[in-house]
MIDOSE-1310 file (N, C-alpha, C; in nm, 2 decimals, decimal comma, always signed):
residues 145
mskv	-0,21/-2,19/-0,15/-0,21/-2,07/-0,22/-0,05/-2,02/-0,23; +0,03/-1,99/-0,28/+0,16/-1,97/-0,27/+0,21/-1,86/-0,37; +0,10/-1,82/-0,50/+0,17/-1,68/-0,52/+0,08/-1,55/-0,46; +0,13/-1,46/-0,46/+0,09/-1,37/-0,40/-0,04/-1,30/-0,49
edfl	-0,06/-1,30/-0,64/-0,13/-1,29/-0,67/-0,28/-1,39/-0,63; -0,31/-1,46/-0,60/-0,37/-1,59/-0,54/-0,41/-1,51/-0,44; -0,32/-1,47/-0,34/-0,36/-1,48/-0,23/-0,50/-1,39/-0,14; -0,50/-1,29/-0,25/-0,62/-1,23/-0,17/-0,70/-1,16/-0,34
tqee	-0,84/-1,21/-0,33/-0,89/-1,16/-0,49/-0,91/-0,96/-0,43; -0,92/-0,93/-0,60/-0,90/-0,78/-0,60/-1,05/-0,73/-0,54; -1,17/-0,79/-0,48/-1,24/-0,69/-0,41/-1,18/-0,74/-0,26; -1,11/-0,86/-0,15/-1,09/-0,83/-0,07/-0,94/-0,79/-0,05
eqei	-0,88/-0,73/-0,17/-0,76/-0,65/-0,12/-0,83/-0,50/-0,13; -0,95/-0,44/-0,19/-1,03/-0,34/-0,18/-1,07/-0,33/-0,04; -1,14/-0,44/+0,01/-1,19/-0,40/+0,18/-1,04/-0,40/+0,26; -0,96/-0,46/+0,22/-0,86/-0,42/+0,28/-0,80/-0,24/+0,30
veai	-0,81/-0,24/+0,20/-0,78/-0,06/+0,17/-0,88/-0,01/+0,23; -0,97/-0,02/+0,21/-1,07/+0,02/+0,29/-1,07/+0,05/+0,43; -1,03/-0,08/+0,50/-1,00/-0,06/+0,68/-0,87/-0,03/+0,68; -0,77/+0,02/+0,61/-0,66/+0,10/+0,65/-0,73/+0,23/+0,64
rvae	-0,83/+0,28/+0,56/-0,95/+0,43/+0,56/-0,97/+0,44/+0,66; -1,04/+0,35/+0,75/-1,14/+0,39/+0,87/-0,98/+0,37/+0,93; -0,91/+0,26/+0,99/-0,82/+0,32/+1,05/-0,75/+0,39/+1,07; -0,69/+0,50/+0,92/-0,62/+0,57/+0,98/-0,73/+0,69/+0,99
knts	-0,86/+0,65/+1,00/-0,96/+0,81/+1,04/-0,93/+0,85/+1,22; -0,89/+0,74/+1,28/-0,83/+0,75/+1,43/-0,73/+0,79/+1,47; -0,61/+0,80/+1,37/-0,49/+0,77/+1,42/-0,40/+0,89/+1,35; -0,30/+0,98/+1,34/-0,21/+1,04/+1,24/-0,16/+0,94/+1,19
geir	-0,13/+0,80/+1,25/-0,02/+0,71/+1,21/-0,08/+0,66/+1,06; +0,03/+0,62/+1,00/+0,00/+0,55/+0,89/+0,01/+0,40/+0,86; -0,09/+0,33/+0,81/-0,08/+0,20/+0,82/-0,04/+0,16/+0,66; +0,04/+0,03/+0,61/+0,08/-0,05/+0,47/+0,05/-0,14/+0,49
vhle	+0,07/-0,24/+0,41/+0,03/-0,42/+0,42/+0,14/-0,42/+0,29; +0,21/-0,50/+0,32/+0,30/-0,52/+0,14/+0,29/-0,71/+0,16; +0,21/-0,73/+0,07/+0,21/-0,89/+0,03/+0,31/-0,97/-0,07; +0,44/-1,04/-0,02/+0,52/-1,14/-0,08/+0,51/-1,29/-0,09
kkts	+0,59/-1,30/-0,26/+0,58/-1,47/-0,21/+0,62/-1,54/-0,12; +0,78/-1,47/-0,10/+0,84/-1,52/+0,00/+0,96/-1,45/+0,03; +1,02/-1,47/+0,13/+1,16/-1,39/+0,14/+1,24/-1,47/+0,16; +1,37/-1,45/+0,12/+1,49/-1,52/+0,12/+1,61/-1,50/+0,25
idaf	+1,55/-1,38/+0,31/+1,61/-1,36/+0,45/+1,52/-1,35/+0,54; +1,52/-1,37/+0,70/+1,44/-1,34/+0,79/+1,33/-1,20/+0,76; +1,27/-1,30/+0,81/+1,13/-1,21/+0,73/+1,13/-1,07/+0,82; +1,15/-1,03/+0,98/+1,16/-0,91/+1,03/+1,25/-0,86/+0,93
eram	+1,44/-0,89/+0,94/+1,47/-0,78/+0,81/+1,40/-0,78/+0,69; +1,32/-0,83/+0,63/+1,28/-0,80/+0,49/+1,14/-0,72/+0,52; +1,09/-0,72/+0,63/+0,99/-0,60/+0,66/+1,06/-0,51/+0,71; +1,18/-0,48/+0,75/+1,25/-0,34/+0,78/+1,27/-0,28/+0,62
evfh	+1,34/-0,39/+0,53/+1,36/-0,31/+0,38/+1,27/-0,28/+0,34; +1,19/-0,34/+0,33/+1,03/-0,30/+0,24/+1,04/-0,17/+0,35; +1,00/-0,18/+0,47/+0,98/-0,06/+0,52/+1,06/+0,06/+0,47; +1,20/+0,09/+0,42/+1,26/+0,21/+0,40/+1,22/+0,21/+0,29
ilkm	+1,19/+0,09/+0,17/+1,20/+0,09/+0,01/+1,03/+0,15/-0,03; +0,94/+0,16/+0,06/+0,82/+0,24/+0,07/+0,80/+0,36/+0,11; +0,91/+0,40/+0,17/+0,94/+0,50/+0,23/+0,88/+0,59/+0,35; +0,84/+0,50/+0,44/+0,82/+0,46/+0,57/+0,87/+0,54/+0,66
detk	+0,94/+0,53/+0,64/+1,02/+0,59/+0,74/+1,04/+0,77/+0,72; +0,93/+0,83/+0,63/+0,93/+0,96/+0,60/+0,85/+1,02/+0,68; +0,76/+0,94/+0,74/+0,66/+1,03/+0,81/+0,68/+1,14/+0,89; +0,60/+1,24/+0,90/+0,62/+1,34/+1,00/+0,68/+1,31/+1,12
ehng	+0,59/+1,26/+1,19/+0,61/+1,18/+1,32/+0,64/+1,04/+1,33; +0,75/+1,00/+1,24/+0,76/+0,80/+1,23/+0,65/+0,78/+1,29; +0,53/+0,79/+1,22/+0,49/+0,68/+1,28/+0,40/+0,58/+1,21; +0,49/+0,51/+1,13/+0,43/+0,45/+0,98/+0,42/+0,27/+1,09
vliy	+0,34/+0,23/+1,03/+0,31/+0,07/+1,04/+0,30/-0,02/+0,93; +0,37/-0,14/+0,92/+0,37/-0,21/+0,79/+0,35/-0,36/+0,84; +0,26/-0,37/+0,76/+0,21/-0,53/+0,81/+0,29/-0,61/+0,66; +0,37/-0,66/+0,73/+0,45/-0,73/+0,60/+0,40/-0,89/+0,62
vavk	+0,37/-0,96/+0,46/+0,35/-1,08/+0,45/+0,41/-1,17/+0,37; +0,51/-1,26/+0,42/+0,52/-1,35/+0,30/+0,45/-1,52/+0,31; +0,35/-1,44/+0,21/+0,29/-1,56/+0,17/+0,33/-1,75/+0,19; +0,40/-1,71/+0,10/+0,45/-1,91/+0,06/+0,48/-1,96/+0,22
dktf	+0,59/-1,86/+0,26/+0,69/-1,89/+0,43/+0,60/-1,91/+0,53; +0,40/-1,82/+0,50/+0,33/-1,85/+0,64/+0,38/-1,77/+0,75; +0,45/-1,66/+0,68/+0,47/-1,58/+0,84/+0,45/-1,42/+0,80; +0,44/-1,33/+0,90/+0,40/-1,19/+0,90/+0,47/-1,17/+1,00
viyg	+0,50/-1,00/+0,99/+0,56/-0,92/+1,07/+0,51/-0,78/+1,07; +0,46/-0,74/+1,19/+0,42/-0,62/+1,22/+0,51/-0,50/+1,25; +0,59/-0,39/+1,17/+0,67/-0,32/+1,18/+0,65/-0,20/+1,21; +0,68/-0,12/+1,37/+0,63/+0,00/+1,35/+0,80/+0,10/+1,37
dkgi	+0,75/+0,25/+1,34/+0,86/+0,33/+1,29/+0,89/+0,34/+1,48; +1,04/+0,42/+1,40/+1,10/+0,45/+1,58/+1,03/+0,57/+1,65; +0,91/+0,64/+1,58/+0,83/+0,74/+1,66/+0,76/+0,63/+1,74; +0,70/+0,53/+1,71/+0,58/+0,47/+1,79/+0,67/+0,35/+1,89
ntkv	+0,77/+0,33/+1,89/+0,85/+0,26/+1,94/+0,91/+0,28/+2,05; +0,95/+0,42/+2,07/+1,02/+0,50/+2,21/+0,91/+0,56/+2,29; +0,78/+0,51/+2,23/+0,64/+0,56/+2,30/+0,54/+0,44/+2,38; +0,63/+0,32/+2,34/+0,53/+0,21/+2,35/+0,58/+0,09/+2,45
adnf	+0,54/+0,04/+2,48/+0,58/-0,11/+2,56/+0,62/-0,19/+2,47; +0,68/-0,27/+2,49/+0,75/-0,40/+2,36/+0,67/-0,46/+2,32; +0,56/-0,49/+2,42/+0,44/-0,58/+2,39/+0,33/-0,52/+2,27; +0,35/-0,41/+2,24/+0,25/-0,34/+2,21/+0,18/-0,41/+2,11
wdtt	+0,22/-0,46/+2,00/+0,20/-0,51/+1,89/+0,17/-0,67/+1,96; +0,16/-0,73/+2,01/+0,12/-0,87/+2,08/-0,06/-0,90/+2,03; -0,11/-0,75/+2,10/-0,27/-0,80/+2,06/-0,31/-0,79/+1,94; -0,26/-0,73/+1,82/-0,26/-0,69/+1,69/-0,23/-0,81/+1,64
rdim	-0,09/-0,91/+1,69/+0,00/-1,02/+1,58/-0,17/-1,14/+1,63; -0,21/-1,13/+1,76/-0,23/-1,24/+1,81/-0,41/-1,26/+1,73; -0,45/-1,14/+1,72/-0,60/-1,12/+1,63/-0,58/-1,17/+1,48; -0,47/-1,12/+1,41/-0,40/-1,16/+1,30/-0,41/-1,34/+1,31
vshf	-0,33/-1,39/+1,39/-0,27/-1,52/+1,37/-0,41/-1,60/+1,43; -0,52/-1,56/+1,49/-0,62/-1,63/+1,50/-0,69/-1,71/+1,37; -0,70/-1,56/+1,29/-0,76/-1,57/+1,16/-0,70/-1,65/+1,08; -0,54/-1,63/+1,07/-0,43/-1,64/+0,96/-0,47/-1,85/+0,99
kqgn	-0,54/-1,85/+1,11/-0,49/-2,02/+1,16/-0,60/-2,11/+1,11; -0,74/-2,04/+1,08/-0,86/-2,05/+1,01/-0,84/-2,04/+0,86; -0,74/-2,02/+0,80/-0,77/-1,96/+0,66/-0,83/-1,83/+0,64; -0,83/-1,75/+0,70/-0,95/-1,62/+0,72/-0,81/-1,49/+0,68
fkqg	-0,73/-1,50/+0,59/-0,67/-1,41/+0,53/-0,68/-1,30/+0,57; -0,77/-1,19/+0,44/-0,88/-1,13/+0,43/-0,88/-1,05/+0,59; -0,99/-1,15/+0,67/-1,04/-1,10/+0,78/-0,95/-1,07/+0,88; -0,82/-1,17/+0,86/-0,69/-1,14/+0,99/-0,64/-1,01/+0,90
lidg	-0,61/-0,95/+0,80/-0,54/-0,85/+0,79/-0,62/-0,74/+0,81; -0,76/-0,76/+0,76/-0,90/-0,65/+0,85/-0,87/-0,62/+1,00; -0,84/-0,69/+1,05/-0,91/-0,68/+1,18/-0,78/-0,65/+1,25; -0,66/-0,67/+1,21/-0,52/-0,64/+1,24/-0,52/-0,50/+1,21
ilka	-0,57/-0,41/+1,10/-0,52/-0,33/+1,08/-0,61/-0,24/+1,16; -0,74/-0,27/+1,17/-0,82/-0,21/+1,28/-0,78/-0,18/+1,43; -0,71/-0,28/+1,48/-0,67/-0,30/+1,57/-0,56/-0,21/+1,61; -0,44/-0,24/+1,50/-0,34/-0,12/+1,47/-0,37/+0,05/+1,53
geel	-0,51/+0,05/+1,39/-0,60/+0,21/+1,40/-0,60/+0,25/+1,57; -0,64/+0,15/+1,66/-0,74/+0,16/+1,77/-0,62/+0,20/+1,83; -0,46/+0,12/+1,87/-0,38/+0,13/+1,93/-0,31/+0,22/+1,91; -0,25/+0,27/+1,79/-0,19/+0,38/+1,74/-0,29/+0,54/+1,82
kkff	-0,42/+0,52/+1,82/-0,50/+0,62/+1,87/-0,45/+0,70/+1,99; -0,42/+0,57/+2,06/-0,36/+0,65/+2,22/-0,22/+0,69/+2,25; -0,17/+0,68/+2,12/-0,06/+0,80/+2,12/-0,08/+0,88/+2,00; -0,10/+0,85/+1,94/-0,13/+0,94/+1,77/-0,25/+0,96/+1,73
pyqd	-0,30/+1,02/+1,82/-0,49/+1,10/+1,80/-0,42/+1,16/+1,66; -0,56/+1,14/+1,58/-0,55/+1,18/+1,48/-0,58/+1,37/+1,47; -0,56/+1,44/+1,38/-0,52/+1,62/+1,40/-0,61/+1,66/+1,27; -0,70/+1,75/+1,33/-0,73/+1,80/+1,22/-0,64/+1,84/+1,08
ddtn	-0,56/+1,84/+1,10/-0,43/+1,91/+1,00/-0,39/+1,78/+0,93; -0,39/+1,67/+0,97/-0,35/+1,57/+0,95/-0,37/+1,50/+0,75; -0,26/+1,50/+0,71/-0,27/+1,47/+0,59/-0,29/+1,31/+0,55; -0,29/+1,25/+0,47/-0,27/+1,11/+0,45/-0,15/+1,09/+0,36
elsn	-0,01/+1,07/+0,46/+0,14/+1,08/+0,42/+0,15/+0,94/+0,31; +0,08/+0,81/+0,30/+0,15/+0,73/+0,22/+0,04/+0,67/+0,17; +0,04/+0,57/+0,08/-0,06/+0,50/+0,01/-0,14/+0,42/+0,09; -0,29/+0,43/+0,09/-0,30/+0,32/+0,15/-0,36/+0,17/+0,04
eisk	-0,29/+0,17/-0,06/-0,25/+0,05/-0,17/-0,23/-0,04/-0,13; -0,24/-0,14/-0,13/-0,14/-0,31/-0,08/-0,06/-0,30/-0,19; +0,09/-0,28/-0,15/+0,23/-0,33/-0,22/+0,27/-0,48/-0,24; +0,30/-0,52/-0,29/+0,31/-0,63/-0,39/+0,50/-0,64/-0,44
g	+0,55/-0,80/-0,36/+0,69/-0,76/-0,40/+0,69/-0,91/-0,47
């Protein structure tokens, strides 16, 4: 599957959006998923661009997380904002990444994203627990480029 439109079904996309909603009930962190066919630059650099395009750097606590996937390139990046990176160890996202990779290698892209999102929510909860006055600052919908 090289086209973004073919990567996930509409039903699978809705399951991922629901996973974001569930994960964000545990944390004040904001999680987004962005899918693209491919990138012409380094995936990490592209994830940073998309992060800013989606205005994820404008959250109150700077605790947004982008899961960026370049479908045809078979690569993904988990990119956290500076509010997260100042509080966590360098290997903070390793367990989330490893869960996703294990599913992706088996072709289970939907489950890899869902499990990665839920794990990210659990990890973020330790540093950014959900507060009663939290608002959903960013859309939970999957963005596509």
